[in-house]
C-alpha atoms as one frame of an Amber mdcrd trajectory, in Angstrom:
protein
 125.622  78.564 112.652 123.482  81.211 110.950 122.840  84.310 113.020 119.369
  85.798 112.945 119.113  89.114 111.098 118.872  92.077 113.464 116.458  94.850
 112.503 119.039  97.621 112.754 120.166  99.796 109.914 123.904  99.585 109.260
 125.717 102.864 109.789 128.719 103.488 107.489 131.861 104.340 109.418 135.410
 105.506 109.104 138.467 103.289 109.214 138.916 103.257 113.007 135.682 101.556
 114.004 132.277 100.314 112.952 128.760 100.167 114.302 127.585  97.530 111.828
 126.022  94.582 113.594 126.897  90.947 113.013 124.059  90.066 110.657 123.161
  86.843 108.874 124.774  88.138 105.708 128.081  88.685 107.515 128.087  85.691
 109.861 130.574  83.541 108.008 133.006  86.431 107.648 132.559  87.896 111.159
 132.374  84.801 113.388 135.636  82.902 113.526 135.565  79.156 114.216 136.777
  79.948 117.727 133.931  82.428 118.297 131.409  79.860 117.057 132.855  77.288
 119.457 132.638  79.736 122.370 128.979  80.478 121.658 128.143  76.801 121.188
 129.805  75.934 124.493 127.706  78.328 126.577 124.750  75.949 127.130 127.111
  73.500 128.818 128.573  76.338 130.888 125.029  77.182 131.919 124.321  73.590
 132.922 127.369  73.612 135.205 126.286  76.873 136.834 122.688  75.727 137.321
 123.810  72.412 138.793 126.129  74.226 141.216 123.131  76.309 142.359 121.252
  73.101 143.257 118.866  73.150 140.289 117.931  70.270 138.017 115.507  69.297
 135.265 114.527  72.006 132.782 116.631  74.570 134.650 119.774  72.855 133.383
 118.670  73.664 129.813 119.425  77.279 128.978 116.783  77.395 126.261 114.143
  76.581 128.885 115.621  78.494 131.812 116.159  81.931 130.251 113.722  84.071
 128.261 116.394  84.750 125.630 116.311  83.096 122.241 119.791  82.199 120.906
 120.563  83.917 117.581 121.883  80.710 115.982 121.044  77.036 115.537 121.826
  74.889 118.575 121.199  71.502 116.966 124.811  70.364 117.056 126.891  71.641
 119.945 130.502  70.665 120.629 131.468  69.244 123.997 132.460  71.793 126.625
 136.061  71.818 127.748 136.072  70.739 131.378 137.715  73.857 132.785 135.000
  76.139 131.363 132.560  75.232 134.114 134.387  77.466 136.600 134.498  80.609
 134.413 133.016  83.789 135.853 130.579  85.945 133.920 133.324  88.417 133.084
 135.534  85.622 131.786 132.757  84.296 129.555 132.278  87.731 127.965 136.037
  88.077 127.589 136.248  84.674 125.903 133.635  85.712 123.329 135.219  89.061
 122.473 138.747  87.662 122.310 137.551  84.852 120.042 136.547  87.388 117.383
 139.159  88.143 114.780 141.362  91.209 115.258 139.861  92.700 112.101 136.322
  92.284 113.439 137.208  93.844 116.795 138.875  96.801 115.105 136.100  97.307
 112.546 133.319  97.258 115.143 135.243  98.824 118.024 134.546  95.774 120.209
 136.406  95.329 123.479 135.561  93.622 126.753 135.591  95.224 130.196 137.667
  93.345 132.781 136.551  93.168 136.403 139.581  95.333 137.299 137.722  98.231
 135.663 134.030  97.285 135.911 134.171  97.074 139.714 135.850 100.495 140.275
 133.447 102.127 137.811 130.412 100.723 139.624 131.959 101.852 142.915 132.172
 105.404 141.538 128.584 105.268 140.293 127.122 103.891 143.541 128.930 106.614
 145.501 127.494 109.245 143.155 124.040 107.735 143.692 124.476 108.302 147.427
 124.703 104.598 148.119 128.276 104.301 149.308 129.548 102.197 152.169 130.363
  98.529 152.517 126.785  97.239 152.873 125.025  96.037 149.717 122.038  98.163
 148.693 119.174  97.606 146.302 119.170  99.632 143.101 117.310 102.971 143.372
 116.227 102.977 139.727 117.063 101.768 136.240 120.734 101.086 135.425 121.385
 100.992 131.669 124.395 100.003 129.551 123.759 101.168 125.957 126.745  99.216
 124.570 126.603  96.218 126.872 128.640  93.653 124.918 128.908  90.606 127.194
 127.253  92.389 130.127 130.344  92.944 132.286 129.407  96.457 133.444 125.951
  95.346 134.606 127.294  92.441 136.637 128.459  94.410 139.729 125.127  96.247
 139.968 123.142  93.026 139.588 125.223  91.132 142.140 124.901  93.897 144.704
 121.146  94.180 144.193 120.651  90.428 144.592 122.745  90.362 147.785 120.758
  93.257 149.229 117.481  91.523 148.294 118.271  88.298 150.141 115.409  88.872
 152.584 112.831  89.748 149.911 110.446  87.315 148.210 112.674  85.844 145.452
 109.809  85.796 142.924 109.346  89.543 143.394 113.092  90.118 143.158 113.403
  88.346 139.803 110.192  89.848 138.428 111.445  93.361 139.225 114.851  93.074
 137.555 113.746  94.239 134.042 112.735  97.542 135.663 116.194  97.935 137.213
 118.721  96.687 134.648 118.869  97.111 130.878 121.558  96.262 128.345 121.527
  97.211 124.666 123.880  96.101 121.908 123.712  95.746 118.120 125.508  92.375
 118.147 122.913  89.589 118.624 125.574  87.097 119.704 126.923  89.467 122.370
 123.394  90.116 123.630 122.808  86.381 124.010 126.079  86.043 125.907 125.107
  88.959 128.164 121.692  87.498 128.920 123.198  84.159 129.915 125.916  85.784
 132.004 123.412  87.954 133.894 120.854  85.162 134.265 123.530  82.904 135.744
 123.833  85.372 138.638 120.099  84.899 139.310 120.336  81.102 139.708 120.759
  81.072 143.519 117.723  83.358 143.807 115.740  81.064 141.486 116.722  78.073
 143.622 114.977  79.697 146.626 111.632  79.633 144.814 109.492  76.467 145.141
 109.762  74.496 141.911 106.074  74.834 141.041 106.310  78.642 141.210 109.444
  79.079 139.104 109.362  80.972 135.831 112.054  81.417 133.138 114.653  83.977
 134.154 114.239  87.419 132.558 116.378  88.586 129.647 117.799  91.924 130.734
 119.550  92.757 127.443 118.161  93.205 123.955 119.377  93.862 120.434 119.064
  97.525 119.575 120.815 100.797 118.796 122.335 102.253 121.955 122.361 105.697
 120.360 118.604 105.749 119.820 116.661 108.118 122.117 115.786 106.317 125.352
 112.154 105.292 125.836 112.499 105.474 129.628 114.773 107.516 131.857 117.610
 105.833 133.744 118.879 106.638 137.199 122.358 105.506 136.097 124.027 104.850
 132.755 127.244 102.828 132.703 129.205 102.253 129.533 132.415 101.217 127.870
 131.394 102.458 124.425 133.015 101.487 121.122 135.717 103.764 119.732 136.090
 104.976 116.169 135.068 107.646 113.706 131.513 107.396 112.457 129.623 108.896
 109.529 126.332 110.420 110.587 123.100 110.780 108.655 121.746 114.313 108.266
 119.198 113.612 110.984 121.840 112.291 113.384 124.190 115.183 112.675 121.389
 117.587 113.545 120.651 115.701 116.750 124.296 115.628 117.876 125.413 118.974
 116.387 125.833 120.478 119.874 128.516 117.907 120.832 130.400 117.312 117.556
 133.406 119.217 116.220 134.689 117.986 112.859 134.454 114.233 112.579 132.286
 112.347 115.047 133.836 109.779 117.352 131.299 107.188 118.338 132.225 107.091
 122.020 131.470 110.813 122.298 128.052 110.224 120.759 127.373 107.433 123.237
 128.279 109.738 126.124 125.943 112.444 124.820 123.105 109.972 124.223 123.681
 108.422 127.650 123.371 111.822 129.329 120.157 112.477 127.385 118.616 109.347
 128.900 119.206 110.223 132.566 116.494 111.223 134.979 116.770 114.367 137.103
 118.884 112.579 139.722 120.909 110.618 137.198 124.550 109.533 137.131 126.678
 108.662 134.099 129.761 106.451 134.483 131.964 105.715 131.478 135.311 104.217
 130.525 136.716 106.625 127.958 140.065 107.709 126.487 141.693 110.663 128.228
 141.460 112.549 124.916 137.947 113.475 126.068 139.510 115.694 128.753 141.626
 117.868 126.457 141.224 117.011 122.765 139.924 119.645 120.390 137.335 117.335
 118.838 135.637 116.977 122.227 135.440 120.692 123.050 131.662 120.894 122.389
 131.076 117.715 124.401 133.016 119.131 127.378 131.012 122.351 127.120 127.730
 120.453 126.981 128.599 118.146 129.862 129.777 120.921 132.148 126.575 122.891
 131.504 124.201 119.973 132.135 126.233 117.650 134.402 129.189 117.876 136.769
 132.286 115.705 136.816 132.192 113.989 140.206 135.044 111.490 140.019 137.837
 110.627 137.625 140.155 107.647 137.814 143.188 107.383 135.542 144.242 103.860
 134.568 147.994 103.883 135.079 148.866 100.490 133.615 147.154  99.248 130.488
 149.146  96.032 130.032 146.845  93.087 130.606 143.772  95.302 131.091 142.825
  96.110 127.520 144.352  93.732 125.022 143.113  95.623 121.958 142.658  99.269
 123.001 145.666 101.575 122.883 144.132 104.829 124.087 144.949 106.176 127.509
 141.920 105.242 129.597 140.047 106.864 132.459 136.916 106.117 134.477 134.726
 109.217 134.537 131.554 109.692 136.600 129.180 112.615 136.049 126.146 113.595
 138.096 123.139 115.847 137.633 123.752 117.209 141.144 125.368 120.668 141.161
 128.495 119.645 143.052 131.563 121.888 143.273 134.441 119.421 143.536 135.625
 116.310 141.719 137.716 113.519 143.228 140.761 112.459 141.204 142.423 109.071
 141.621 144.641 106.579 139.836 144.050 102.868 139.309 146.883 100.401 139.055
 147.855  96.874 140.074 147.827  97.894 143.745 144.286  99.318 143.633 142.858
 102.838 143.772 145.009 105.728 145.025 143.533 109.143 145.786 145.259 112.074
 144.083 143.295 115.194 144.992 139.987 116.996 145.061 139.737 119.764 142.475
 136.998 122.150 141.363 134.703 120.270 138.983 135.978 121.490 135.585 133.832
 123.644 133.346 133.895 124.828 129.761 135.195 123.657 126.406 138.902 124.306
 126.900 141.179 121.429 128.009 140.439 120.455 131.593 143.471 120.880 133.854
 143.485 117.800 136.072 146.444 116.377 138.044 147.503 112.801 137.406 149.775
 112.740 140.464 149.550 113.997 144.033 152.791 115.982 143.760 151.383 118.236
 141.019 147.892 118.698 142.465 148.757 122.177 143.766 150.157 123.104 140.337
 146.884 122.071 138.749 144.891 124.185 141.209 147.065 127.251 140.644 147.056
 126.889 136.861 143.263 126.526 136.776 142.900 130.002 138.293 145.268 131.825
 135.957 143.778 134.558 133.741 145.688 133.949 130.513 146.505 131.124 128.160
 149.279 130.923 125.624 146.721 131.804 122.959 145.220 134.801 124.759 148.739
 136.014 125.603 149.338 136.562 121.882 150.842 133.297 120.658 149.706 130.985
 117.872 150.546 127.286 117.817 150.670 125.298 114.594 151.935 121.850 113.674
 154.951 121.391 111.420 153.741 121.003 107.799 156.107 118.235 106.656 154.529
 114.778 106.778 157.678 113.008 105.719 156.186 109.770 104.392 154.034 111.787
 101.970 157.058 113.681 100.593 159.661 110.947 100.732 160.812 111.629  97.173
 161.650 115.231  98.151 163.915 114.298 101.063 167.641 113.638 100.732 170.951
 113.878 102.572 172.690 116.768 100.807 170.667 119.477  99.023 167.631 121.642
  99.636 166.188 123.384 102.702 167.245 121.935 106.100 164.599 119.937 107.951
 164.172 120.208 111.712 162.977 117.002 113.355 161.706 116.611 116.916 164.842
 114.616 117.783 166.956 117.640 116.840 166.226 119.394 120.153 165.535 116.640
 122.647 168.191 118.073 124.976 166.808 121.626 125.000 169.278 122.895 122.397
 169.231 122.713 118.624 171.479 120.032 117.141 171.528 117.536 114.278 170.258
 114.060 115.053 172.329 111.556 113.069 169.400 109.148 112.669 167.735 111.581
 110.266 170.805 112.100 108.088 169.247 110.513 104.999 166.283 112.930 105.187
 168.065 116.044 106.349 167.083 118.284 103.411 163.817 119.030 101.589 163.604
 119.951  97.900 161.136 122.796  97.272 159.028 121.978  94.195 156.612 124.904
  93.870 155.512 128.317  95.054 152.965 126.534  97.219 155.848 124.718  98.930
 157.525 128.054  99.578 154.341 129.455 101.143 153.365 126.467 103.258 156.551
 124.553 104.021 159.197 127.175 104.773 159.766 128.846 108.145 161.927 131.956
 107.745 161.380 133.752 111.045 162.359 133.025 114.645 159.982 130.782 116.597
 159.765 128.498 119.600 159.614 124.801 118.749 157.994 122.202 121.002 157.974
 118.442 120.559 154.445 117.258 119.774 155.184 113.682 120.888 157.745 112.618
 123.460 159.063 109.143 124.201 157.727 107.446 127.363 161.222 107.259 128.822
 161.814 111.031 128.531 161.784 112.830 131.878 159.991 115.863 130.383 156.757
 116.080 128.435 157.370 119.713 127.486 160.537 119.747 125.389 161.312 122.939
 123.499 163.981 125.052 121.832 164.229 128.677 120.764 164.844 128.866 117.003
 166.691 132.180 116.888 167.611 134.493 114.027 171.191 133.258 114.406 170.060
 129.658 113.953 168.166 130.603 110.790 171.125 132.502 109.390 173.393 129.505
 110.029 170.866 127.200 108.325 170.568 129.339 105.212 167.636 131.582 106.122
 164.800 129.052 106.064 163.922 125.650 107.500 161.190 123.047 107.110 159.517
 121.780 110.307 158.502 118.134 110.488 154.980 117.169 111.611 155.978 115.930
 115.084 156.965 119.485 116.075 154.687 122.333 117.182 155.653 125.841 116.061
 154.928 128.820 118.337 154.825 132.308 116.779 153.484 135.666 118.040 150.166
 136.918 116.656 151.105 140.576 117.166 154.156 142.793 117.412 153.773 143.026
 121.197 152.526 139.800 122.772 152.116 139.594 126.559 155.465 137.810 126.819
 158.534 137.871 124.613 159.827 134.921 122.648 162.848 134.736 124.919 160.722
 134.590 128.081 158.367 132.049 126.521 161.299 129.827 125.638 162.611 129.989
 129.195 159.168 129.334 130.726 158.621 126.249 128.601 161.843 124.777 129.960
 160.773 125.201 133.583 159.663 122.301 135.780 156.465 124.145 136.655 155.235
 124.416 133.063 156.180 120.792 132.438 153.956 119.848 135.389 151.108 121.938
 133.953 151.482 120.174 130.608 151.085 116.839 132.409 147.833 118.120 133.925
 146.516 118.916 130.448 147.675 115.808 128.610 148.321 112.552 130.411 149.773
 110.909 127.313 153.074 111.376 125.518 151.395 113.635 122.926 150.766 117.373
 123.282 148.689 118.789 120.439 148.707 122.366 119.171 145.229 122.849 120.654
 146.334 121.635 124.083 149.503 123.713 123.985 147.488 126.821 123.071 145.539
 126.364 126.313 148.668 126.380 128.517 147.742 128.624 131.500 149.775 131.776
 132.164 149.649 134.431 134.891 148.627 138.050 134.344 150.314 140.315 131.814
 151.729 142.358 134.702 153.369 139.280 136.217 154.773 138.217 132.866 156.204
 141.695 132.304 157.955 141.570 135.683 159.545 138.248 134.753 161.175 139.634
 131.605 163.938 141.256 133.681 164.785 138.238 135.848 167.841 136.081 135.364
 167.424 132.313 135.040 167.726 131.580 138.762 165.342 134.355 139.771 162.869
 133.265 137.100 162.938 129.669 138.274 162.064 130.738 141.831 159.312 133.127
 140.678 157.688 130.613 138.344 157.750 127.807 140.917 156.115 130.107 143.456
 153.430 131.339 141.025 152.505 127.830 139.931 152.895 126.431 143.479 155.366
 123.776 142.351 156.091 121.629 145.408 153.192 123.246 147.268 150.192 121.649
 148.938 146.488 121.927 148.263
């Protein structure tokens, strides 16, 4: 099966993803035997769907029934397994993506969208379009998916439009669909799958047309570059874009310079390009990793979005098992609107459905967005969002421990050198020696550069950068005092899974002792969960930790532990209500 060559220029990428299409030159390497069998079986799947709709003759032949040319030879097709006839459109797209090799999925960032996520995302988008309620409604304008894959995200919109058009002339309904739905993908095989999946939903409508007046069903998806500037504005853009670092041409870097910090992640580019293609009443709905909400690399994108769009709704996916089989990132469903709304609805999605968390001010700016993942910390999120200081503006610098142990393995041993502090050495809030790191307890200094970059010889506050899922706290810290340093020989080396907090001036807004006590409070742990929903807390995110005024901080310096706990809980509204 030789795939037709797509007229898209390959874009070189980093190791975590690829935008190269499946071209004729790559077909044998990219399409596994299972993927070839899935594609070859689709005509028989089509025949079963058309027959179930009451059609016969040429309409049972997908090559005659759909205006979509298959990107491979169909001269010899294997027999369809009997149970395939009952597959839904989503299941067909899933079968194609899962039939690709793991290496192909990783290299091209390919993943399918299950109905458990495509339906809630469309629900968010239709609400943002002002078309909520139980009754089906026709589409108010073009709905585009610029990385459509097997078409799963377009299916809910198409189904709803066809239901709402039941009383309209079916010929007019089908003829108007290309003006209302558009899918783009750089994988010709995926585009063919998407066109069949979407056309199969049109079969009952086609069956209502007298046979002499029937025409081939329209192809709503086409091979193309979803990042290319849109030729027509869309009322809604829905997407589950590929993930992965991408190398940009000079022209592309200039185009996306306002939303890129450091390396470019392709899903961020798709979000920016999707927003570019909206009309003045447009809505953007996307499945994206939660790193978009707080990560440093997405600071310019957050700034751009909050100046041109508003976050209207955000749904956190609580359980990933069985939802994405190949994507590890924490996932959320985010909907943005051109309307100048003031509040965003926050919810969670799990096996039981959608649960409302809170309504919060629609976040603005480039700093990490403080958004509650749970109802019980919604008031904390609201209070923290209004605070005037951050850890950084209060005079504290956060850096990551310099020792990447697997790069300096030869310099680690169990008996001589400078002591190493690992994140497991203070998981109980006090500094101790974790026995599991005994073989790498000391670091041998090899050069003056090691002395400058690797050694910590002054007191600091240490915070775990990554915590285990089973830990009750996400903000785990310890005060590395002068006494600790003296006991350890005057200097230590901090491993890379630890963040180091040091003052940037002689008189920061809060002392090291107070900072250490604040970081161990339940209120600050709740705030950290509103900044990062994952088990990781980067130096950038920690630097943005909200703090009250300098006057309030100064008044806390004199409080004992019990008094401080009460004051902090009150200031951050821990246990309060919105």
